[in-house]
C-alpha positions in Angstrom: 0.0 -0.1 -0.2 2.5 2.2 0.8 4.5 1.6 -2.5 1.4 2.5 -4.6 0.3 5.8 -2.4 4.4 6.9 -3.4 4.0 6.1 -6.8 0.7 7.7 -7.2 1.5 10.8 -5.5 4.7 11.2 -7.5 2.6 11.2 -10.7 -0.2 13.8 -9.3 1.9 15.9 -7.8 4.3 16.4 -10.6 1.7 16.7 -13.4 4.3 15.3 -15.6 6.0 12.3 -16.5 9.3 13.5 -18.0 10.9 10.7 -16.9 8.8 8.1 -18.7 10.0 6.5 -22.0 13.3 7.9 -21.7 15.8 6.4 -24.1 17.3 3.7 -22.2 19.3 1.7 -25.0 17.5 -0.3 -26.5 20.1 -3.5 -27.8 23.5 -3.9 -26.0 25.7 -3.3 -28.9 23.9 0.6 -29.4 24.5 1.2 -25.6 28.1 -0.1 -25.5 28.6 2.4 -28.7 26.9 5.2 -26.8 24.1 5.0 -28.7 26.1 6.4 -31.9 24.2 4.6 -34.5 22.9 7.3 -36.8 23.7 5.9 -40.1 24.5 2.0 -39.0 22.7 -0.5 -41.1 22.8 -2.9 -38.4 19.3 -4.1 -38.3 17.7 -5.0 -35.0 20.4 -2.7 -33.7 19.6 0.5 -35.2 16.4 0.4 -36.1 15.4 2.5 -32.9 17.5 5.1 -33.8 17.1 5.6 -37.4 14.1 3.6 -38.5 15.6 3.8 -42.4 18.5 1.6 -41.2 17.1 -1.4 -41.7 16.3 -0.9 -45.7 19.2 -3.1 -47.4 18.6 -5.7 -44.6 20.1 -9.4 -45.8 19.0 -11.6 -43.1 16.0 -12.2 -41.0 16.7 -11.1 -37.4 15.6 -11.7 -34.1 17.0 -9.9 -30.8 16.2 -10.2 -27.3 17.4 -8.4 -24.2 17.3 -7.7 -20.6 18.4 -4.9 -18.7 18.6 -3.1 -15.4 18.0 0.6 -16.0 18.7 1.5 -12.5 19.9 -0.3 -9.3 17.2 -1.9 -7.1 15.3 0.5 -4.9 16.0 0.3 -0.9 12.2 -1.1 -0.5 13.1 -4.1 -2.4 11.2 -3.4 -5.6 13.0 -3.4 -8.8 13.1 -2.1 -12.3 13.8 -4.3 -15.2 13.4 -3.7 -19.1 12.8 -6.3 -21.8 13.4 -5.6 -25.3 12.5 -7.8 -28.6 13.3 -6.5 -32.2 12.5 -8.3 -35.1 13.5 -7.3 -38.6 11.8 -9.4 -41.9 13.5 -8.3 -45.2 11.5 -8.5 -48.3 13.0 -10.8 -51.3 11.9 -12.3 -54.3 10.1 -14.8 -52.5 8.6 -12.5 -49.8 7.3 -9.7 -51.9 3.9 -7.9 -53.2 3.6 -9.1 -57.1 0.7 -6.1 -57.5 3.5 -3.7 -56.7 7.2 -4.5 -56.6 8.4 -0.7 -56.0 7.0 -1.2 -52.4 8.9 -4.5 -51.5 12.0 -4.1 -53.5 15.1 -3.3 -51.4 12.5 -2.9 -48.7 12.4 -4.5 -44.8 9.6 -4.5 -42.5 10.8 -4.4 -38.7 8.9 -4.9 -35.2 9.8 -4.0 -31.8 8.4 -4.9 -28.2 9.9 -2.7 -25.3 8.3 -3.0 -21.8 9.6 -1.6 -18.5 8.2 -2.5 -15.1 8.7 -1.9 -11.4 7.5 -5.0 -9.6 7.9 -5.6 -5.7 7.9 -9.3 -6.4 4.2 -10.0 -5.8 2.9 -7.9 -8.3 3.6 -5.1 -10.8 3.6 -1.3 -9.5 4.0 0.2 -12.9 4.8 -0.4 -16.4 5.3 1.5 -19.7 5.7 -0.2 -23.2 6.2 0.7 -26.7 5.2 -1.5 -29.3 6.5 -0.3 -32.7 5.9 -1.2 -36.4 8.6 -0.2 -39.0 8.7 0.1 -43.2 11.9 1.3 -44.6 12.9 1.3 -48.4 16.3 2.0 -50.3 15.6 4.8 -52.9 19.0 3.9 -54.8 18.1 5.1 -58.6 14.4 5.8 -57.6 15.1 9.8 -57.0 18.2 10.1 -59.1 20.4 7.2 -60.9 23.2 6.7 -58.3 21.2 8.4 -55.4 22.1 6.3 -52.6 19.2 7.1 -50.1 17.1 5.0 -48.0 13.9 6.3 -45.7 11.9 4.9 -43.0 8.9 5.5 -41.2 8.1 3.9 -37.4 4.7 3.6 -35.9 4.7 3.3 -32.2 2.0 2.5 -29.6 3.0 4.0 -26.1 1.2 2.1 -23.2 1.4 3.6 -19.8 -0.2 2.0 -16.3 -0.2 1.8 -12.6 -1.2 -1.5 -11.5 -4.7 -2.5 -10.8 -4.6 -2.3 -7.0 -7.9 -1.8 -5.3 -7.3 2.0 -4.5 -6.8 2.6 -7.8 -10.1 0.6 -9.1 -12.2 2.0 -6.5 -11.4 5.3 -6.5 -13.7 7.8 -8.3 -11.2 10.9 -9.1 -9.4 8.1 -11.2 -12.0 6.7 -13.3 -11.3 3.1 -11.7 -7.9 3.2 -13.8 -4.6 4.9 -14.1 -3.5 3.9 -18.0 -3.2 5.5 -21.1 -2.4 4.3 -24.8 -1.1 6.8 -27.4 0.4 6.7 -30.6 3.7 8.4 -32.3 5.5 8.2 -35.2 9.3 8.7 -36.4 10.9 9.5 -39.4 14.3 8.7 -40.8 16.9 9.0 -43.7 20.6 7.7 -44.6 22.4 9.0 -47.3 25.5 6.9 -48.8 28.1 9.8 -48.7 30.9 7.1 -49.9 31.4 3.5 -50.0 32.5 4.1 -46.5 30.6 6.9 -44.6 26.9 7.1 -44.1 25.1 10.1 -42.6 22.3 9.5 -41.0 19.3 11.8 -40.0 16.0 11.2 -37.8 12.8 12.8 -36.4 11.3 11.2 -33.3 7.8 11.7 -32.6 6.9 13.9 -35.4 3.6 12.7 -34.1 4.0 13.3 -30.6 1.9 11.1 -27.8 0.1 12.1 -25.0 1.1 9.6 -22.2 -0.6 11.4 -19.0 -2.4 8.9 -17.1 -4.6 11.4 -15.0 -8.1 11.9 -16.4 -8.3 14.6 -18.9 -4.7 15.4 -18.8 -1.8 16.2 -21.5 1.7 15.7 -21.2 3.2 15.0 -24.7 6.6 13.4 -25.1 9.2 15.9 -26.5 10.5 15.9 -29.9 14.1 14.6 -30.7 16.6 15.5 -33.5 19.1 13.2 -34.6 21.9 13.8 -36.9 25.4 12.0 -37.2 27.3 9.4 -39.0 29.0 6.5 -39.0 32.3 5.4 -40.9 33.7 2.2 -41.7 37.7 2.8 -41.3 39.1 -0.4 -42.1 42.1 -2.1 -40.4 43.9 -0.1 -38.0 46.8 -1.6 -36.5 45.8 -4.7 -34.6 42.5 -3.2 -34.7 40.2 -5.0 -37.5 37.0 -3.7 -39.3 37.1 -0.6 -37.1 33.9 1.6 -37.3 33.0 5.1 -35.4 30.1 6.6 -35.2 29.6 10.3 -33.8 26.6 12.7 -34.0 24.4 14.7 -31.7 20.6 14.7 -30.6 18.5 17.8 -29.9 15.6 17.5 -27.8 12.2 19.8 -28.3 11.0 22.0 -26.0 7.7 24.1 -25.0 6.9 26.9 -27.4 6.8 28.9 -24.2 10.1 28.0 -22.8 12.9 30.5 -24.0 15.9 28.6 -22.6 18.1 26.4 -24.8 17.0 23.1 -25.8 18.7 19.6 -24.3 21.0 18.2 -26.4 23.5 15.7 -26.3 26.7 14.5 -27.9 27.3 10.7 -28.5 30.4 8.8 -29.9 31.0 5.5 -30.4 33.9 3.0 -31.5 34.2 -0.6 -32.6 37.0 -2.7 -33.5 37.2 -6.7 -34.2 39.7 -9.2 -33.0 40.3 -13.1 -32.5 39.7 -14.7 -36.4 37.6 -18.1 -36.3 40.2 -20.0 -37.9 42.8 -19.1 -35.0 40.3 -21.4 -32.7 38.6 -23.7 -35.2 40.8 -24.6 -37.8 38.5 -27.0 -39.5 35.6 -24.8 -39.6 34.5 -22.9 -42.7 33.8 -19.5 -41.1 37.0 -17.6 -40.8 35.9 -14.1 -39.8 36.6 -12.2 -36.4 34.5 -13.3 -33.8 35.2 -11.0 -31.1 34.1 -7.3 -31.0 35.1 -4.3 -28.6 33.2 -1.5 -28.1 33.2 1.8 -26.3 31.5 5.0 -26.3 30.5 8.2 -24.7 27.6 10.4 -23.9 27.9 13.7 -23.0 24.2 15.7 -21.9 23.8 19.2 -22.0 21.0 19.8 -19.6 19.2 23.3 -19.4 18.3 23.4 -15.9 20.4 21.0 -14.3 24.0 19.7 -14.3 25.5 18.3 -17.4 25.6 14.5 -17.5 28.6 12.7 -19.0 28.2 9.2 -19.4 30.7 6.3 -20.4 30.0 3.0 -21.8 31.7 -0.1 -23.1 30.9 -3.4 -24.0 32.0 -7.1 -26.0 30.2 -9.1 -28.4 30.9 -12.4 -29.8 29.7 -13.5 -33.2 30.0 -17.3 -35.0 28.3 -18.0 -38.2 27.0 -22.0 -38.3 27.1 -23.4 -41.7 26.5 -20.5 -44.4 23.4 -19.2 -42.8 22.9 -19.1 -39.1 24.7 -16.4 -37.3 24.5 -15.9 -33.6 25.4 -12.8 -31.8 25.9 -12.5 -28.1 26.2 -8.9 -26.4 27.0 -7.2 -23.3 27.0 -3.7 -22.4 27.9 -1.4 -19.2 27.0 2.2 -18.9 28.3 4.3 -15.9 27.6 8.0 -15.3 30.6 10.0 -13.9 28.7 12.7 -12.3 26.1 11.1 -10.8 27.2 7.2 -10.1 24.3 5.5 -12.2 25.2 1.9 -13.4 23.4 0.3 -16.4 23.8 -3.7 -17.5 22.5 -4.9 -20.9 22.7 -8.6 -22.2 21.6 -9.5 -25.5 20.9 -12.5 -28.0 20.7 -12.0 -31.6 19.8 -14.7 -34.3 19.9 -13.9 -37.8 19.3 -16.2 -41.1 21.1 -15.1 -43.9 19.6 -15.0 -47.1 21.6 -16.1 -50.4 22.3 -13.1 -52.8 20.1 -15.0 -55.4 17.1 -14.3 -53.0 17.4 -10.4 -54.0 17.4 -10.8 -57.9 14.1 -9.6 -58.4 14.3 -9.9 -62.4 13.2 -13.5 -61.9 9.9 -12.4 -62.0 10.2 -10.7 -65.1 11.4 -13.9 -67.1 8.6 -14.1 -69.5 8.8 -10.2 -70.6 12.9 -11.0 -71.3 12.1 -14.0 -73.1 9.3 -12.0 -75.4 12.1 -9.1 -75.8 15.0 -11.4 -76.6 13.1 -13.0 -79.1 12.0 -9.7 -80.6 15.8 -8.8 -80.6 16.6 -11.9 -82.4 14.3 -11.3 -85.4 16.3 -8.3 -85.8 19.6 -10.4 -85.7 20.7 -8.2 -82.8 21.5 -9.6 -79.2 21.6 -6.6 -76.7 23.6 -6.5 -73.3 21.1 -6.9 -70.4 20.6 -3.9 -68.2 22.1 -5.3 -65.0 24.9 -6.7 -66.8 27.7 -7.0 -64.5 30.1 -6.0 -67.1 28.9 -3.0 -68.8 32.0 -2.0 -70.3 30.5 -2.6 -74.0 26.8 -2.2 -74.8 27.3 -2.2 -78.4 24.9 -4.2 -80.3 26.4 -7.7 -81.7 25.4 -8.6 -85.4 24.9 -12.1 -85.7 26.2 -14.1 -88.6 23.9 -15.5 -91.6 23.4 -19.1 -90.9 23.6 -20.0 -94.6 27.2 -18.4 -95.1 29.6 -20.8 -95.0 32.8 -18.7 -95.3 33.3 -17.0 -91.8 36.1 -14.5 -93.5 33.8 -13.5 -95.7 31.1 -12.8 -93.2 33.8 -10.6 -91.2 34.0 -8.4 -94.5 30.8 -8.0 -95.7 27.6 -6.9 -93.6 24.7 -9.0 -93.4 21.8 -7.4 -95.4 18.4 -8.9 -95.5 17.7 -10.5 -99.0 14.3 -9.2 -98.9 15.6 -5.6 -98.3 18.1 -6.3 -101.4 15.4 -7.4 -104.0 13.5 -4.2 -102.9 16.5 -2.2 -103.9 17.0 -3.4 -107.0 13.7 -2.9 -108.3 
């Protein structure tokens, strides 16, 4: 009873759930990199930070993670967070036949996030975010060579105080203290080069109202994120190094003339320990160990700035040719407030073959008709998607009635009917 009254008092007096739906680092990898996932195409690990980042996914992915956002409270209650993220790329066996534009080089994403406070016997409070994501690569759609991807994310926000008898029977609360609302995020990525990808996203473009007070209004602030990820390559003993950097600007009320809160994020990752050094007889030869570190500097407009350091490790292995397992752990420490967070996550990926993304298979009939039409004119044209486009000059086919190859090279092929018409 005392715990319930404490929760209700805080919610009613504060008038605002300013700490609700705080970004807690939705996966172990993202947290260990200081949440610097602005332009990283990493599917289940980056979909929360930029919905466009799953557009070019080449595998089915599912992530499950558990973390402790804060240490256990002195009254014995605990706070836990569970996350499940799923990425489903479209391919030539999973698409919409009536409109291939929607599914070609595109993917779907689903996310489940739930945070709860429990005293061991019942749930005192919970908040959840349930998301649907659609992302598409627009390469050659807007302009040929424009390496742009876009994504949208629809969020359902759920927040409630446990169904205690005092809440259910209280007429001032309408018999409940809960709220369900909707929000919308959008994102975009642009390949600046083969190794640098820029990313920007706008969170809460449609801001949800999360007030659980009857008739109350409390919308989540908007977030504008801008940054980049750079795949550096090998540096000394560090293999496949990657760095991410960017900033997040948080929205504010129109009547607030103070500067908005801003955070600066940076993360670094490299790999080591090749698989063939341990499993010599296995086909997988890549690196299995990832070392990560990051930092977050949050500028607060009404309180002291928050500086947070992050670190983590990850293990990856591919079984056979298609089954990839990732095990990740991350640790976060607040230098000036002493907060500590731990996240552990497991990811399974089913890697699709490259042939699964050859969408031209669905147009084989049209291609055959086109080839027959070209054959009737004795011309064979190079396919549009040919790998080698060095020579696209039509090739003149030799006449089957000619028996002297040397003469064929010197004399152009002329249609006999056309020759007769010319002599008339």
